[in-house]
Structures are given as structure tokens and as C-alpha cells.
N, C-alpha and C positions, 0 to 999 in steps of 0.2 A: 545425544540428537541426529533425525535424518529429519529426510525433505521424500514426498512421496508423494505420487497423488491422489489431491482430493478423493473421497467414495462417501454418495449417501450415508455413512451409521457416522461419516464425523458432523454434518447437520446441525445434533447439537452443543458442540462443541465452537465451531465457528457462531453462531449465537450467541451466544456465553461469550468470548469474546467478541466477536464485532463492536455488542452491544460495550458491552463497556468501557470497550478503550475508543467508538467512535464517538461517546457519548465526554474521555479525553479529547482528543482530535474538536473538535468543537466547542468543547471552554476552552485554549489555549490559544480560539480562534475568533472565539466571541460569536457566537453562534447553536448555545445547546436550545435555541428554541425551537433549531431545523433537524434535532433528533429525530429518524426513521431506525423503525430496529429488524435487523436484520432479514426478518417474516418480509419487513414488502424494500427496503430498499433494494432487496439482491436479486428479487424478482421488475422492478420499475427501471433498475441501473442494466439491467441483465451482465450482476452477477456469472448468468455461469456458459456466456455467450467467451468466455473466458478461458483460458487455458489455469487453472485455481493448481496448486500444490498444496500441502501441508506441512509444516516442524512436527513432528515426532521426539516424545522421549518419554523411556517406561508408559506405554499404549499408550498415552497421553496430547490429545495436541493442542498443542504451544500456540501457531501461530496462525497466520495465511497469506496467502500471494493468488493474484488475480495477473493476468498481462496478456497483451497481441501480442503479433509480431513487431509491435513497436514504445509501447502504451503499459506498464507497468500502472496501473489503477484498480490495486487494492490492496491496501496491505494495511495488520493487521493482528496483534501480542497481543497476547494472558500484559495484563498490567501488571502478575504475578516473574513475569520472566518477562519487561521495558531491562533494559536492558547487563544483552547476558548473554547477544549474541546471535538471538532467533530473525531479530530481523534481515540480519545484514546477510543473513543463511540461508536466507530466504530472496533480498533481492535479490544474490549472488545465485541461486536459481535460476532462477528467474534472468539475468539476464543472458547466463549458458544457455539459456532455454533456446531466449528470442533465436529472432535469424534476419534482426536488428541489434543498432544502435534503439536502446530505451528513453520516454520522458515520462514524465508529473508532476501533475499539478502539485500544488500544498498549500493547500489555503494561506490569504496573507493573516500575518500573525503566531502565526502556528509557528515561531520559531525550532522546537527541538520538534520540527518532524524534516524541516529545513535543512539545522546544520547534518541532522543526520543522512539525508540523500547528500550535502556533500561531501565524508569523512570518507564514503560507500564510493562517492567519482561521477556521481549527479552536478552537475554548476546550473546554478541561474541564465537563462538569454533574455528571456523575456516577460514580464506580467498581463493578467489579461483578466477582463471580467466579464462576466453572466450568470448565470442563473443557477442554485446549486444541482448539483446531474441527483432526479426523479424526490425531488419535493424544490421542482419550480418557484416556486412561492421567495427565494430568499437567493435574494444577490449577492453575486460568490469575487471578489479577487482574487487570482489565484496567482505563484510562481510557475511558469512552467522553468520549469531541470535538463536537463540532457545530459544524459550520459559525456562521460567528458572519455577522448577518445582511446584510446591505451597508446602507447606513441614504444615498438616497438626501441629492439637494441640500436643506441650508438650505430655510427657506422663512417667509419675514416675514411 
């Protein structure tokens, strides 16, 4: 598997991956009615305002991540590839590329995502309430997570 920059020809795969994985995410949070396909969500939520990387294996895109210098904004993996290290590889690439520590917001009720990000070195710092980005007719509660600072070797 390799992590590389997004290319326009990746778009159909990103749509398929997002639409399947987003529904999983929203169902876990009890918000299935808030679903918007990537064709709509990408524009409303500014997907391409961020750095977008894809995970690829055998010329097939398996997942994607979008991030800024301080926020991991999008992470979606093909459900057929869950628990195969794709998401972790994308998070690691984003962390390595970002200018500073990243934050992420996880929908309340999405225990799977919360456990995943904690395993990737993030920790919950607060709960926030607001409106679903891109679909503001839905109120949401999120856990805001930050990267756990990396500690250097112990000094004596």
C-alpha cells in the first residue's frame, strides 16, 4: 500500500468510499438521515480546501484523508478494507505532513471511530455541540480529540 496525493481520476472511487463509509459513521451516531453524498458534501464542506491524500494498493484507492495544518477533517476507508491498517496509514501520513498537532471531531455515539483515533494517539479534550457541517439542519454533539504529544527519550 502506498499513500500519495489525490488525483482527479480518483474522484469516482472517493465518492464510492465516502458514501459507504459515511453511512456507517452516521448510523453509529444515530444520524443516518443527515447523509449527503460526496458529490454534495465535498463542495458544501470544502473538501479540496484541504490537503487530500489517498491510500492505494494494486492501482485501487482504498481510502482517503483530508487535513489542514491543525485539523484532520476527513478520513474514509472502503468498508471492505476496515481493520487492515488503511486508516492508520492515512492518519500517520497526515500527522507526518501537518505543521503541528492535529485535532479531530468525532460524532457522539461513534464508539468505533473514537477507539480508532485513541489507538492512533489522540485523546478527548472536550465535548462540543453545533450543527452538522454541510447539512446544518441537524444538531450534533462531537468529541474533540487532540494528538497526544510525543515524548522524547527519558533523560536522567
